[in-house]
Structures are given as structure tokens and as C-alpha cells.
N, C-alpha and C positions, 0 to 999 in steps of 0.2 A: 651356553645359551645362545640359540637359533638367530638366523639371520632378519627374521621378522622383529624377531625381541631387540636386535639392536638396533635396526631402524627406526624403531618405536622410540627406544631410548634417546637416540641421537634429536630427530624430530623433537624430543619434549625438550631435551635439554637446549637447544637451537629456539622453541617459544620460548622458555624460561628468559635466555640471556636477551633475546630481543623486546623481549617486554619488557624489564627492567629498564634498556637503553632508553626505550620509547617511554614510558613512564617517568624517567627521569626530566628527557625533554616535556615531557607535559607538565608537570611540577613548575618546572623554571620558566615557562614560558607562558602557559594559559593564565592569566588574569581571570576569568571567569570562571568562577569553583563549579559551576556546574555544568560545564563546558566542561573541567578537567577531570570532575568524575567522570562524566558520560564517555568520554575518550580513553580512561584509566579501564574502565568496566569492557570496553570494547575490547582492549589491547588485551586483557588476560584472559577475557570469556570464550573470544573466538581467535585459536591459534594460528599466529601468524599474518591471517585474513584482517585481522582486528589492527594490527602492525600497519601491512602495506595501507589498509584503506584512513589512518592517520598520514602517511608518509603522503596519499594523493590529495587528501582534502583538506586534512587539520592542520598543516602548517602552512604561515603567511610567507612565500619565499618573495615577495616581492619588500615587504618592510624594511629588510635592511638595506637593498639597493637603490629604494628610492629614498630612507634617510642619506645617504651618503651622496646623492646628488644633490639634495634638497641644503646639506651641511655647507656653513660658512657665505650663502647666499642671501642678499641682502633683499629682503622686500622693495616690492617697486616703487612703492609710496612710502616717501621719509618719514611722514607725518605721520603713517601708522608704524613703522617701526619703532618712532619715539614713544608712543603712547605702549606701546606692546614693554617697552622696555620703563618705563617709569610707572607704566600703573593707571597712568593718572587718567579722569575721566572728565575732568573740567573743562578741556577744549573739545570735546566730542558730542558731547550733551546740549542742545541748546539753553541758554540762558532759560527762558520758561519752563522749561521741562519739569515734569513731578521729579520731587526729589528721588524715588525708588529705581528711576533710569540711570540715575549714577550708579547704582550696584549692578544693574545690568552691565555697563558700558564697562566695569570695571572689570568683570568677569569675562567678559568677551573677551577684554585688550589682555585678559593672563594667559589664555589660549591657543593665542592665534601669530602667530609669528610673524583666420583663428577663428576659426572655426571648430566647436567639437560637439558632437551629438554622440547619444546612446543609440538610438536609432536613426538610420539614415536610408529611407526606402526608396526604390524606384516607383514611379510614379507620377501624378502631375506635381505634386510638391517638391519630390527629390528632383525629377528633370528641369523644373522651374530654377531651383539651387545649382545646378551642373550648369545649365546653359548661363546663369549670372555669372558662376563664378569663370568660368570661360572667358568669357567677353573680361573680368578683371584681370587675368592672367593676359591678355589679349594687349591689354593699354599697359601694361608692365607692371602691372599689383603684384605684390609678393603676397602669395596665398599660400595657406597651411591649414591642412580640413584632418581632423584626427577622428574615427567612427572606431566606437566600441567594438572588440572583435567578434562578440556575441550579439551585441544588436544590430550589425551590420548583415548578421544570418535572416532577420525578420521579412527579407525580399529575397527571391531569385531571378537572376543572379543579383549577388552582390553590387555594390554601389559602386566598387573603387574601379572596374573599369571602364565603365563611363566617366569618371573623371578624371583620368589617366588619359582617356583619348579626348578631352580638352586640355591637356597638360597642367590639369592642376596638382599640386604632389599633396598626397595624402597617404595614411599610416593607420593600420588596424592596432589596435592598445591590446595587447595581450592578444591576440586571435588563439584561436581551441588549434590544437595540430592534431588532434585524436578524436576521431567521429565521436567514439561511446565513451569516452572516459576523458574529463577535463578536470584536472587539477583546478586551476584557477576562475573555474565558473561563476563563484559568488565575488572574486573580488574585479567588479567591474567597473567601469569608469562612465558613471552614472551622470555626469554634467553637461549641462546646453549651453553652451558659449559662443558666441562670437565677437568679436572685436572688430571694428574698423577704423584701420587710421592711428589705432591705439588711442580715441578719444571717444567711441560710440562703443557702445559695449550693450550685450545683451544678454538676459539671464533670466532662469525661470525652469518651469516644467516640459516645457513644450518639444516633443521630436519633430523631427522632418519625414514626415508621414503623410498620407491620405487621408486617415482617419482625423485628421488635427485638423480638416479643411471642411469646417462643418456645413458650406454649401454643395457640397459634393454630397451631403445626405447617405453616405456610407452606414452599412447596419453597425460599424464598431468606431461610429460617431465619439469624438474625446473632444468635451471642450475642456481648455487650460486657461493659464495666465502665466504670461512672458513679459519680461520689462526691459524697456531702455533708459541705459543708465549714460551720462555723459560725469565728467569732472575725475577726478585723481583714483575715485572707485574703479574706472575701466582699468587703470593701469595695476590695479589687482589683479581683475579678471587675466590681464594680459600674462601675468607674473605663472599663476596658476596654469594658462594655456601652456607656455612658456615649458615649464616643468614637466607638463604628461609630455609634450612634443619630445621633451631631451631625452626621459625615460623612453620611450617608444624608438626614437628615431639614431639616438646618441648626436644630435644636430641642436649646436644650443644658439637659441634666439637672443642673443644678447646687442644692444647698439643699435644705431637707426638699421630697419625703419621699425624697430623692434619698440624697443622703447624710446618714451620722449616725455618731457614735462609737460602736465595738464591743468590749467587754470579751474579754479573751481567753480560749478554751473548749479545754479538752482538754489531750493533752501532745503534740501533735504540733504543731512548728515548718515551718511552711510559706510559701510563697511564692510570686505570680502570675508565672509569665513570658510576657509576650507577645510575638506574634512574629509578623512582616508584613512585605510590602512597601512599607513605611514607614519612619519610625524606629527600627523595630524590627525593622530589616534584620539577617536572620543569627545575631539573638541565640541561636535553637533551637542552630542549628548549633557554636555557639563553646560555650554551655553543654554538650552531650552532648562534645565534643572534650575539656572539661576534666574531666568527669564521668570517660571512659573512661581519659584520661591519668593519673587520682588513684586509681584503682582498685588495690587491694594484694590480694583475694583472688577476690573475682566479680563476673560483671558479666552479669545475665541480663534478657533481655529479647524482650517478644510484639510482633511489628506484624502488622495485615494487610498491609501492603505496602512490601517488602523491596529499595529500590533506591536504598543511599546514594550519596553521592558517594565518591571516590577517597578524601579526606581521612580519611570516617567507616572506611571498609575498613582504611585504615592502623590507623587506633588501634586498633581491634579486632583486627587480628591480629598487631600490637605489644604488646597487653595479653597475648595469649596465647604469644606468646614469652616475655615477663616471666614466666609462670608462672599467670597470671592465668585463672583456668573461667570460658569465656565460653561461655555458652548462648542459642542464638535458637530462639524458638519462633515457625513461621509456618503458615498455614494448608496442610493438607491440599489443599485444593481452593478457589482463589482465586473472587472474584466477577468479577474483570476481565482476560481470559483472558491479554492482551496482557502486562499487567504481571507475572502468574505465570508467565508463559516467560520474561519478561526477569530475573526473578528470580532464575531455575532458572539462568538462563545467568551470573548471578553468583556463584552460590552457592560455586564452586570458590575464589574470592579470599580466601574465608574457612577454607572444610572445610582445605585443604592447609595451615596455617599453625597448627591445631590449635582450631580453635573448632567448639564442636558445635551442629547444626542440628535443631530437633525437628516435624513437623508433625502439630499438632493436628488429632484428627476433627472430620467435621463435627456441628454446624452451621456454616457460615463464624464463623470466628473473627475478630472486626473489635477483638480488644482492643489497646490500645496501653500497656504497663508497661515500665518500665527499674525496674530496680534494682542498686546498685550496694554491693558490702562487707556486705550485711543491713544499711546502716545510712539508705540515701540511695536516694529512690524518686520519682521521674517519670513522672505521670498528666497526660491529657488530650486533646486531640482530635490532635494530629500526628501523621504516619505516618514512618517511615524512607524519602521518595520526594524526588522534587525539588521535586513540589507545595506539600508542607507546608514544606519546609524553607529554600527561598525563593519561591515563586510563591503561594501564600496566608497568610491572615488565620486565626492559629490561636492556643489557650490554653490554656499546661500547667501546675502548680503543682509545685513540687518540694516534697518533704515529709523533714525530720529525722526521724527517730522507727525506731528498732529494732522497733518492736510491730507498726507499719504495714508496715516491710519483711517481718517474716518472715509477715503475714495476705498479702501480695502472691506470695512466695515458694512460701507452701504452693498457692495460685493457679496459679502455673506449674508447680507438682511435678504436681499433677492434668493440666494439658494435658501433661505430657511422659508421665508414666502412662498416658493414654488413647490417646497419639498414640504417633508410629513414628519411629524417628531416622532419618536421612539420614545417610547417609556418601560420601564423597568416590569408592570403588568405585561405590554406585550410581548417584551421578550422571554417573560417566561410562562406566560399563556399560550406559547405555540406547541405544536405537537411535539410529543416525545421522541419520536424517530428526528426533529430535524433538530431539535435539543443536543441529542446523542451524537448527531452526526456532527452537528458544530465543535462537540466536547472532545472527539476524537482529532477532528481537521486541528482543535487548538495544542494537541500534543506534539505537532509539528513545527509550534511556531521559532523556534532560533530559527530554521530552516529554509522559512517563507520568505 
């Protein structure tokens, strides 16, 4: 046996041994069957390279660490903690609410247990925030700013030096350390939260960047919705920020001035729903499935990216078959071309079963809204795509209020009135090259 044969034998044996070890890890940890099959095939069919790729991109390295940080910590709102333990929806849902809302409240209760932004760009908006935060520090205010490590790179130079120049304590969530290969590229902190004095909170889909200032008239202008909150739910936002900050910096934000008792405010009953690839894994998916299954008259949603997994597609078309009016509002022109093409290829799955799809006009619509039966609303940072539903850290707020739902529905009415309807005939009548392009893009749906 010559040296070349010996080397080939050693490499083959190493590949088999490594593939076996990696396959065992895949079988024991991957809950999604499609992902497990895909990774297993890659590992066995591409010797060594497949195993290395799985080690870099396929393992959720932060889930256990995040779980350890979270374990044993109480929810900031004791009433929410009580609801999560007892599964009681009676105290959460208004007395005059529809019976179906009690089912949604029960589902959400069973799966749920300062400034954070995904993008914080330099520019008019970013510089204004930096100056305001600097003035707050000068007044003696304790300030913490958390920016996603990838989102911070949307502008050059990143915002960190400017913030530190104003003595603002800032940190990057999972910053990429290797320019070309990034194991954590999918596990992003997509939350957009701001908490002031523990009593006023802001949550929604808006990043800190000039594109979000429509008055500037930039080519990439983005319309969005963001929400101001008061009452006990603000402390739930604060707890989510404190968890992310502790994970990133090891500093625990406990006690004064971070936690405080907050009296009820307003007439909207609200509860925070954290979502992420840690102990809150698939919380959002379960809440969405529960809400869609409880719908009796209407489901109305707006999302910039529409790439739902098959269970959500089934829930939407099943609701339509039950006689529920399902309306989906998407941007006429997206800011991510591959995502836009893949979404177009997926629309036939809902259109042919009776769902209604509308395309909102420019500027690009980044709004994230869901309203069920004119009474229950879900707002926050999450999109209807694999990243938000499985791979990123998100924060949403469920709201029980017919008045708020009505205001959101009027906003959706405006988008629909100024946009255009997409029918199944429109979709299938497009040229073959476009349909083929979209179909190919849809094959990458799990990674978009």
C-alpha cells in the first residue's frame, strides 16, 4: 500500500468518524426535520467541508448560554408571572371582549415566561439620538445602548465611537469578528426597544436611520409604525433589555434605577412577548398559530417580508376556508430583491384558497401589524419570515383593545386603498422568466 493510498484511507476514515459524530448532534438537536435532513446530507456528501459548515452555521451556540442567564429570573411584572403560571386568561382579557380572545390569551400566557436597536446609523437621525443621549448622561441619567453587531455595520464608521464620545455606555450584540465567515450571522438582535425611567416604553419596527425620516425624501425611504407604551408592560420591555444587556456585557441591571413599580395606565391590556433562539424559541410561532386558529371574522396583517413556514400558510388558508376574511398587505416593491421574489412565488399558496393580498405603494412599507377579529392586535419587531420566527431575537406586544385594533385597521385600510390588489390571475399571468426566477429564489426560503 503506497503513501497516497494510506493518506486516502486516513482521510476517508476521518470523514466517516466526523460525519457520524456530527450526524448524532444533528439528530439530537435539530427539531426541524427538513433542516436535519439537509444538514445530514451536506455532512455526508461533502467530506469534512460539510461538517465544518455545520460547525460554523448549524449550531445554535447561544441558546444554552441564554437559557442559563434567564433561568431563575423572575418576570418584571408579577401579574404577568402569575398569569403564566396559572394559565388564566380572565384577568387579561376585557370583560366585553369576544370569547375567542380568551383562547388567544391562554395560548400566549403558556408560552411566555435602554435603548436597543438593530440598526443605529450615522446621519440626521442617528446624530440626533447621540446628542440627546449625551445630554441625558450629562444630567446624570444612567444610559445603556445596545446595538446589534451586524446592524451597526450598515453605516461607516459605526455609531459606537460617537456614542462613547458623549460618555454613553454602548455595547454590540454578538459583533462579527471574522470579516468573511460569521458563525452568528443569523442570530441577530432584531429588537427595537427604548425604555425611559422604567415608565415609558417604545416598541415597534423602526430603526434609527435617515431612511425612516420620510421628510428627508431619501431614495430608500421607509414608512413604519412604532408604539409608545405606558403601564406595567414597560417593565416587561425593560426586563428583555436587561437580559440582552447582561448576555452581552455581563452587567446585571437589577434594582434602582432599572426596576420600579409601575401603575396601570390607559385602557389597553397588553403583554410583552419576547422571542429568540433561546428559552423563548418559537414563542411567536405558537402565538401566531393560536391567534389564527381562534379567528372568527377577520385576520388582517401587514409585513415587509412574507415567507411563512408551511404551518402558518396552512393556518391562513384554513381560516379563509372557515369563512374568515384574510387580508395580507405587502410592499409593492421590497428592499431585498431575493426576499421579494421568494415571497411572490409563495403567494399562490394563500391566494388560491381565498386569502386577499394587497400591495402597498412606495415608500417601502416596513410596518408589522396583525389584527384578529377587530379586537386583538400584535405589534413589534418581528416579520413573517424564518429569521424572525426562528433565528433572531425579537420583541412583540399583544394588545387587547377594540379601540386600538380599530385604529390599526384604519391604517391598514389606508394602505389598501392607496395600493393595488394582487389576484391569482395576476400572479400566474406574469411572464415565465419572472415566475421561474421567483420559484428559484423560493428554494432559499429557509435562509432568507
